[in-house]
Steps between C-alpha positions, in 0.01 A plus 500: 500500500636842402464720809579817303761604757803542273642852508318605816679635805460356847628578848542205736583551868696245698628360171828339598379165632203275567166597353629837385782346298262247345268785399787703357623205297152417372429858391836523326420175322195672352710788369417747778751768600530422870640746751583278795519666838689333783729600783777284355527331162553126532722307261186354343352845436827634358531200269141544385562870432805416290296303249153663509321835519518502882656804667584456870466811716658482847262671740383474858125498451431540872625859487235766431655602166621158384185400309483831313866470398434152362203617295692802374782272384250303290337806348836659422629184334190409302288813471201373694352213696241232423518249785575516871557183699504562875681193626739595777413365844643326804378296793647403835317243713422641846574187698487697825135594447327835460658659808845448349416713194638849556400829339810475283392151389156631407642799313746281311230251396255770397765688304634216287170315455264795456653847479754408233214393272306818580801721426599316182143510374475872576817563298397275211134591461541836320716331236252218454220755462707684239499179296122476532533133585702290741507232764597494865550147629577461868630184664303464819454189720237258620573650844294801393199276567660236722610693812782312671639594842841367395519779238258745657667816370549354152137386484374846599719668240380264227137560595562874463663436161194309380266779609718768342520316168126441480421863581750629245360274230166679532657844466723444198303256284342785306853623417588170335704364792432150633598411858518138609663290771640148517490317833738206527517252781846366589738528205828314444730798555757607755233688692359163605784255445820704542740477793321794666159421353170420663563126529843545658377766743205293616720191526749681720222610736327162517788255478366345179700457180447769233404227255225384735363852536495544122340159447224582750430832328483332159271225629241755611418574135285274285781441252752421774776720359634851491433727205793557266602864439464447125132415553446837665690668216270343243200660671676836492550466123131438448382784726749744350383423146200621307381138496361588844371832374180505706649358818550756776447504874549123501719288726637177350581243768774247429526290815449139400159506665627622838200729545204267539218755521314661211 
């Protein structure tokens, strides 16, 4: 299927690894000019940039002006913007319970999981409107609707992100801009499976093996496995394309059947 994405310009946040890297690679494979924002460029991202239309931009997106600088880099390089993918995020299991979560913890979680998307969207939206058409695709989480005390601050931030995205979709649809979200369950990335990931952190607190923690999380879904980052990227391609031209305000869940309610 031709997604009609070739020649378009996209900004991807958190693009150096995990889901963000998979999205960056998938967009580049469709001929998109990808401006890839990340604090540090990984070897994988640098190698991808060397052979594709990807342009890494080193930026700390948690700073108030970081998102605007990333968007400006894209517009300067390519003369406009067609697609924004809000991907950056982070989670730290609060194994000590709610009372262990400090104000700084809350501010950190809300900044990287919510405010970065708000700020990047605010910087990108005028350029999307100038085009008269465009797509904002935000990587959210099943925790937006599955509150979990282990990630209480993350869950709250993701719920805010879902509400923000839905509200914005209603405002900008008449300007030709579609706003959608994708909500994965556990994904096979370093965020879950890395040495400092969710599984390792929970294992350290409980005395279990990280592999056991990951296996238990996977077994809670109907498919019995984690989602692959490339599967999330494929959904981004569809939602960013005009093949989904009348889809806005929607949330696509990719969780292997983890959410059991309607």
